[in-house]
C-alpha positions in Angstrom: -48.0 34.3 -75.4 -47.7 33.8 -71.9 -51.4 34.2 -71.6 -51.9 31.6 -74.3 -49.8 29.3 -72.4 -51.1 30.0 -69.0 -55.2 29.5 -70.3 -54.9 26.1 -70.9 -53.4 25.2 -67.9 -56.1 27.4 -66.2 -58.6 25.3 -67.8 -57.1 22.2 -67.1 -56.9 23.1 -63.2 -60.4 24.2 -62.9 -62.6 22.0 -65.2 -61.0 18.5 -65.7 -61.4 16.0 -62.8 -58.1 15.3 -60.7 -58.7 11.6 -61.2 -57.8 12.4 -65.6 -54.3 12.7 -64.0 -54.2 9.6 -61.9 -53.4 5.7 -63.5 -51.5 5.0 -66.7 -51.0 8.1 -68.3 -49.3 9.9 -65.1 -46.1 9.9 -67.3 -47.5 11.7 -70.2 -48.5 14.6 -67.5 -44.8 14.4 -66.3 -43.3 14.5 -70.1 -45.9 17.4 -70.9 -44.5 19.8 -67.7 -40.8 18.8 -68.8 -41.4 19.9 -72.2 -43.2 23.0 -71.4 -40.4 24.2 -68.8 -37.8 23.1 -71.4 -39.9 25.2 -74.0 -40.0 28.2 -72.1 -36.6 28.3 -70.9 -35.3 27.9 -74.5 -37.2 30.0 -76.2 -36.6 32.8 -73.4 -32.9 32.1 -73.8 -32.8 32.4 -77.3 -34.7 35.9 -77.5 -32.3 36.9 -74.9 -29.4 36.0 -77.2 -30.9 37.7 -79.9 -31.6 40.8 -77.8 -28.0 40.9 -76.8 -26.7 40.6 -80.5 -28.9 43.7 -80.8 -27.2 46.0 -77.9 -23.9 44.8 -78.8 -24.5 46.1 -82.2 -26.4 49.1 -81.7 -23.7 51.8 -82.3 -23.0 50.0 -85.8 -24.0 52.4 -88.2 -23.0 50.5 -91.2 -24.9 47.1 -91.0 -28.5 47.0 -89.2 -28.7 43.1 -89.5 -26.3 40.3 -88.1 -26.3 36.6 -88.1 -26.9 35.2 -84.8 -24.2 32.6 -83.9 -25.2 32.1 -80.2 -26.7 29.2 -78.5 -28.3 26.9 -81.4 -28.3 29.3 -83.7 -24.9 28.2 -85.1 -27.3 25.0 -86.2 -30.4 26.4 -87.1 -32.1 29.6 -88.4 -34.8 29.4 -85.6 -34.0 27.6 -82.4 -36.4 29.7 -80.6 -39.2 28.4 -82.7 -38.3 24.9 -82.0 -38.5 25.5 -78.3 -42.1 27.0 -78.6 -43.0 24.1 -80.4 -41.8 22.5 -77.6 -43.8 24.3 -74.9 -47.1 24.0 -77.3 -46.8 20.4 -77.4 -45.7 19.9 -73.4 -49.3 21.7 -73.0 -51.0 19.2 -75.3 -49.4 16.3 -73.5 -50.3 17.8 -70.0 -54.0 18.5 -71.2 -54.3 15.0 -73.1 -57.1 17.1 -75.0 -57.7 16.9 -79.1 -58.0 20.6 -79.1 -54.8 21.5 -77.4 -53.2 18.9 -80.0 -54.7 20.7 -82.6 -53.4 23.8 -81.3 -50.0 22.6 -81.4 -50.2 21.3 -84.9 -51.2 24.8 -85.7 -48.3 26.2 -84.4 -46.0 24.1 -86.2 -47.7 24.8 -89.6 -47.5 28.6 -88.9 -43.8 28.7 -87.4 -42.2 26.4 -90.2 -43.7 28.6 -92.6 -42.0 31.6 -90.9 -38.9 29.7 -90.4 -38.7 28.7 -93.8 -39.2 32.5 -94.8 -36.6 33.9 -92.4 -33.9 31.5 -93.6 -34.9 32.7 -97.2 -34.4 36.4 -95.8 -31.1 35.6 -94.5 -29.8 34.1 -97.5 -31.0 37.1 -99.6 -29.9 39.5 -97.1 -26.4 38.3 -96.5 -25.7 36.4 -99.9 -22.4 38.4 -100.3 -21.2 37.4 -97.0 -20.4 33.8 -95.4 -23.7 32.4 -94.2 -22.6 29.2 -92.1 -24.6 25.9 -93.4 -27.7 25.5 -91.2 -30.6 23.8 -91.8 
């Protein structure tokens, strides 16, 4: 994942003329960097929260899976996917290249399908338990 994020940035540094970043669209580069940084931070934070949940419940022999409640998990099933998409769109904004926008769209399609499958799995797995109202 990290390599996939850094390779486009390396491409930009090496092959794109610096004048590409000057002028009227400088705000798009700043927006892209901000989206990328916030996306990477949010994604990492929510993966940390998932790991902490697993470690906290590692000794529980009766139940193997738990519904995450920390961070933005209390509002949606896969906030780490949302933040990952923020990163991809940040890379696309920074590059201003169609290939990276298409990659971001492809990742949106892929992660949307995965999030729907995750939601269905949680609802099926925890049907007897109270499941928070989430989107």
